[in-house]
N, C-alpha and C positions, 0 to 999 in steps of 0.2 A: 605480088604473084606467089611468093613463097608461102604467105599466110593462107591463101586460097587453097594451094596444093595440100598444105598440112590439114586444113579443115576437111577437105574431101577425103583425105586418107583416114582421118579419125572416124568420119561417117561410115566409110567402107568397112573399117575394122569393127565398128559397133554392129553393123548389119551382119557381118560374117559371124560374129560371136553369137548374135541372136538366133540365126539360122541353125548354127551348130548345136546350141543349147536345146532348141526345139527338136532337132533330130535325135539328140541324146535322150530326151524325155520319151520320145516314141520308142526308141530301142529298149528303154527300161520298163516299158509298159505303162508309163505314167501319161496316159493319153489325154486326160482332161487338163492337166497342166500344160501339155503341148498345145491343146486347143485354145486355152486361155491366152497363151503367148502369141499364137498366130492371129487370133481375132483382134487382139490389141494392136498388132502390127498392121493389120489390114483396115483399120478404122480410118486411115488417111491414105490417099493415093493408091487405093487398092488395085487399080488397073495399070499401074506403072510396071515397066519391065523389071525393075529392081525388086518388086514384091512377089514375083512369080514363085519363088521358092516357098514362100509362106502359103500360097494357094495350094500347091501340091502337098505340102506337109499337113495342112488343115484337112484336105480331102482324105488323106491317108489316116490321120489320127481319128477323124470322125468315124470312118468305116470300121476301123479296128475296135474302137470303144463300143460302138453299137453292137458289133458281132460278139464281143466278149459279154456284154450285159445280157443279150438275148440268150446266149448259151447258158449263162448262170441262172437266168430265170427259168429256162426249160428244166434244168436239173432240180431246182428248188420246188417247182410246181409238181414235179413227179414225186418228190419225196413226201409231200403233203405233211411236213413237219410244222406245227404251229409256231415253233421257235423262229421259223424263217419269215413269218408274215411281215414283220417290220422291215426286213431287208428287201423283201419283194416289193413292198410299197415304195420304199426309198429308191429302189432301182428304176421303177417306172417313172418316178419323179425326175430322176437323173436323166433318163432317156429324153423326156420331154424338155427339161431345162436346157439340155445340151443343144437341142434343135433351136430353142428360142434364143439362145446366145448367138447362134450363127445366122439366123434368119435376117436380122437387120442389115447385114453387109452383103447379102446376095443381090444379084448374081455375081459370081466371080469368074473372070475369064481365064482360060488357058490359051495364051496368045499363040503358041506354036501350033496347037491343034486346031485353033480357030473355033473353039466351042467353050461352053461353060463347064466349070467343075461340077461333078455330080454329088449331090447330097440327097439321099433318099429319106424323106421325112415321113413318119407315120403318125396316125392319130392314137394317142395313148389315153385319151380321156376316160374311156370305159374301164380300161385296166386300172387307172389311178383310183377311180371311184370304187370299183369292186374290191381292190386290195386294201383301200382305206377302211371300207366297211368291215371287211373280214378281220383286219387288225383291231379295229375298234371293238368288235364283238368279242374277240378273244381276250383283250385286255379288260373289258368290262366284266366279263364272266369271271376272270381270274381275280379281279379286284373284289368282287362280291364274296368269293371264297376267303380271300385274305382278311376281309373285314369281320369275318366270323371268328377269327383267331384271337386269343387273349394277348398275343404277343404284340407289343407296340411297334416293333420293327416291321411286322407284317402290315400293320395299318399304314406305316410310312411308305412302304412299297406300293400299297394300294393307292395312296395319295399321288405318288409319282405317275402311276399308270393312268389314273383318272385325269390328272392334269394334262398328260400327253394327249389323251383322247380329246379333251376340250380344245387343245391347241390345233389339232388336225381336223377335228370334226365337231365344231361348236354346237352346243345344245343337244348332244347325243343322249337320248333317253333322259335319265335323271342323274347324269354324271356330276352336275354341279352340286346337287344335294349330297351325293356320296362323297364328294371332295371335302365338304365341311365335316361330314361324319368321320372321315379318315383323319382329318386334321385333329379333331378332338380326341379320337381314340389313340392317336400316335403321340400325343403331347404328354410330356412328363410334368407333373405338377409338384412344385417344391414348396413346402412350408418353412418359412424363415422366422426364427425367433431368437431372443437373447436370454441367457441364463447368467445370473449374478452369483458368483461363488466367492465374492469378496465380503469383507465385513463393513463395506461402505455402501451408501445409497448411490445408485446410478441415476443421474437426472433423467426424468421421463422424456424430456425434450430431446436429450441425446439418443436415447433408445429409439424414439419415434423417427428421428432423423436418420439413424443408421439403418433402420429397417424399412425406410421409405424407398422401395425399389422402383418407383416411378421415376425417381431422380437418377437411378443408376443406368437406365436404358439397357438392361440385361435380358429382358424377355426376347426370345428369338422364336424361330419357326416352330421348334419342338420343345421348348422349355418355358414354363411360366412360373414366376415366383410370387407367392402370396405371404405377406407378413400377418395378415388376418385370415384365418381359415374361412373358406366360403362353403355355404351349404351345398350339399349334393355334389361335392368334389372329392374324389378319391385321390389322396396324396401318395406319390411314389417315393419321395425323398424328403428328408429334413435337412435344413442348413442351419446349424446352431452356432451362434456367437457366444462363447463362454468367456465371461470376464473372470480372470483368475486372480489378479493382484492389482492393487492401486497403491502407489507410493506417492505421498505428497511431502515435500520438504518443508521445514519450518520457514517462517518469514524471516528474511535476513536483510540487514542493511550493513554493507561493508563500506568503511571509510578509508580514504587514501589522501595523503597530503604530498604534494611535490612542487618543485620550483622550476620555472622555465626562465632562461635568459636568452636575449637575442640582441644583435646589433641592428639598428634601423637607421635609415637615412633621415638626417635632420638639417635640411638646407645645404648650402655650399660654403666653402671656405677658401682662402687664398693658399696656394701651394707655396710652401716655404722650402728653402734649401737647408743644408746642414748648419748654416750659420744663422738661420732665422730670417733670411731675407726673402722677399717675394720673388718667385720665379716668373720670368716673362717669356713670351714666344718670340719668334723671329721678327715680328712687327713691333715689338716693344710693349705688347699688351700683357697685363697680369693674368696668369693662368688660375682658373678656379676649378676646384675639385669637390666631389660630394663629401659632406660632413656626416659622420656616423656617431651615434651615441648608443650606449648599452642600456637596455631596459630590462626590468625584472618583474615577475609575477609569481605569487604563491597561490596555488590552486588547492581547494578542498573538495575532493570528489566523493560523492555518495552513490552507491549502487544498490538499488532494491532488487532482491532476487527471490524467486519462488518457483519450484519445478514440480511437475506432476508426470509420473510414468504409469501407463496402463498396459498390462500384459493380458493377453487373451489367447484363445485358440478357436479355430473354425473347424467344426466337425461336419463331415458329410455322412449322413446315415441313410441306409436303404431300409425303408419302412416295410417292404415286403418280407425281408429276411430278418429285420430288426438288427442289422449288423452295421458296425462302423466301417465305412469304406476308406476314408482318408481323414487326416487331421493335420492342420497347419497352424503353427504358432504365428502370432502377430503382436507387435508391440508398438506403442506410440508414446511420444513425449511432447509436452508443452512447457515452455519456459516463459515465465513472466519476468521481465527485466526493465528497470527504469533507472537511467543514469542522469544525475543532475549535479551541478557544481556551483560553488561560490568562490570568490577570489579576493586577494589584496594585491595591489600593485597596478601595473600598466598592462591592459589587455592586449596591447600590440605585441607583447612578448610571447603571446600564446599562438599556437598553430591555428590557422583560419578554420580548419575543419572541426576544431574543438569548441568554437565560440557558441554553437547552438546549445550546448549543455548549460550555459550560464542563464539561459532563458527558461529552463525547466525547473520544476519544483517537485517535491515529494507528492505521490499519489496514493490513494488507498490500495492496499493489497487485495486482489480478488479472493473471495472465499473459496473453500475447498470444492464446493459443488460447481462453481464457475470454472475452476481449474480443470476439473474432470471434463466438463462440457467443452472446454477449449481444445481438448485433445481430439475432438470429434472429426474435424476436417481431415487431419492426417490419418486417423484410424479408418475413416470411411474410404479414403483413397486406397489404403492397403487392403481393406476388406474387399473392395471391388476388384482390385488386381488379382487377388487369390481366386475369386470366382471366374474372372475372365480367363485366367490361365488354366483353370481346372474344371472342365465341364463334367457333368455327371456321366455323359456318354456321347 
């Protein structure tokens, strides 16, 4: 019984909070949020006495929201300001959508009055179509003007306006064609290339890989990178990877000799007391313990080592003004290392993790060109990171 009482109390508290929140939203002028809460509450048991507060609140919020929207529309239509066209269109949509949100739960009874709540619905279809066409016409004509501008940002604004027209008014005039034109005119084309300022040959395969922007996935809506110049393309920027220095260490083989000792288990033995007699347990049995022996190994370690460091800088150049916009240093290193070992003695005296070196042998050192090429993956990752973090605009 106590559990039932507690459950009912919780339900009553939740209902009271919901009603108060809806009332508060109406007081704050947030009518549509109040309508949303009331409609949600009335989707179940709408004719129950406990839901009457929501019916009254929904009736009030709807009337006030409609009155406010119609008042705003009257003012905007009198102003005849083209800047209001989108708001006018969206307000008519809002008036219609609000009705369609409430329509499925009608009728709603006012139990005390013995009648249905009043929701005056109007047909806004003509207003929606007319305001949509007026907005489309305005944006279309504005986009045509913007497309005549040499400024790429104007072309991008035209693209946004035309895309919006296509979303609300599909196949409006030749908007689709103009969208493609705006996309092209608003795009920054970037020529990417490498410059070798070192006294070494940069492997062609490395340069091709670094400049293969298809693998970078960096082309975006308004920026396209070309490592090979395309005909009939006007480039806005250059992205230059300047190789400044390449340092390659000599081939080195470092030798090291060391000794390991360890005690390992070697069977069992009889436990003796201080007098040399066998120790027995309480049942008279001789006690056996682990027997340990000391083993030793001498290890001869050989470490092959060769390193390559590449330093470069990435230059951002504005081709229109022929000026350097930004410059970023980048450095990469690749280390070739091979460790192998031989030994004299007992391998069990060696740490288990070291045993693999005994199966290795000396290998040929990579040549200098290969060393430079092997820096490529790290260099490419750093190059990409610079571009991702530093857009042209």
